[in-house]
Residue, then its C-alpha position, 0 to 999 in steps of 0.5 A: m159471706n155467712y151461709s147460715g141464713f143467707e144475707y138476702s140484703a146483699y142480693v137486694k143491694f145487687f138489684i138496687n145497684l142494677f136499677a141505678l146503673v141500667n135506669p130502666i125508667g129513663l130508658i122507657p122514652i128511648f125504647m118508645s122512640m126506637t119501637n114506635h114504628l113497630s106493630e104491637s106484636e113486633r114491639n112486644k117481641t123486641n121488648f122480650y128479646s132485648n131483656v132476655s138478651a141483656s139478662i143472658i149477657l149479664c149472667i155470662t158476665l157474672l160467671c166468666g166475664d173477668f175471664i173473657l176480658t183477660i183472654f182477649g186482653i181487654s180492660v173494663n175501661s176500654f170496654r166502657i170507652s167503646g160502649g160510650i162511643l157507640i152510644i154517642m153515634i146512636s145519639l147523633s142519629m137521634v138528635n139530627g132526626s136521621i133515626i126517625k127518617n130511617i124508622k119511617r123508611e123501614k115502616s114502609t117496607k117489609n123488613s120491619t120485623k127484621k129491623s125489630d130483631s136487630i135493634s133488640i140486640v144492638p143497641l137496646s140490649m147492649p149497650l143501652i140496657a146491659g151497658p158498660g156500667a152494669i157489666s163492669s159492676t157485675i164483674v166486680w160483684s162476682n169477684h166480691y161474692p164468689g162461689l156457686i151458690n152466690s153466682f146462682l142467686c145473683c143470676v136469679v136477681i138478674f133475671s128478676f130485674f129484667c122481668f121488671c124491666w120488661f114490665l116497665f117497657k110494656t107500659g111504653p105504648i101507653v105513653v106513646y099514645y098520649l104523646g103522639s107523633s110530634g111528641i115522640n119526635i121532640l122526645t127523641r131529640i131530647m133523649g138523644l142529647l141525654l144519651m150523648s151526655l151519657g156516652i161522653e160520660f162513659v168515655t170520660i170515666g174510661i179515659k180518666s181511669i186509664f190515665s190514673l193507672i199510668 
């Protein structure tokens, strides 16, 4: 890369690449469905922790993700398949309504704050936000643009992107207000179907990539 005047367009492309892979606009209904039972403060806390966790995950991936996968003997394709399976499991609970029942049950207990802490990491932060696609792409990007300065600037892009995601998720309660309880229930099942398709796509791509290497 030419350091005499950084190629800022490369970092803009990295931002756009993250936006396309993470698809934060498409995740807003999912975030709403999973946090509709929480109070405003708990929802804001979940929003904050999920995006901070996702940014940390991608920054660690950028700096040493390839090394970590190599140490444990894990391929990106295997990670993609496992992430896809986890997404499918989540989507099944959304389609059959069990996630809604669990949410209502949690709402009537005193453990809602603990629940909000748990979903902020899994599944919101990973694999929904920092999913296999974003992680694998970040690993490829770190190999394509090595160097300390590039790594630092890419980390800045990652944190900027998740600040943008935080702002988008912040608007979620407004949508919840207009949709109402019935609308959220319907939307949860629709998003469950879409999530299932996404999970199957991850698994399919992972399997195809593995067989192409044989």
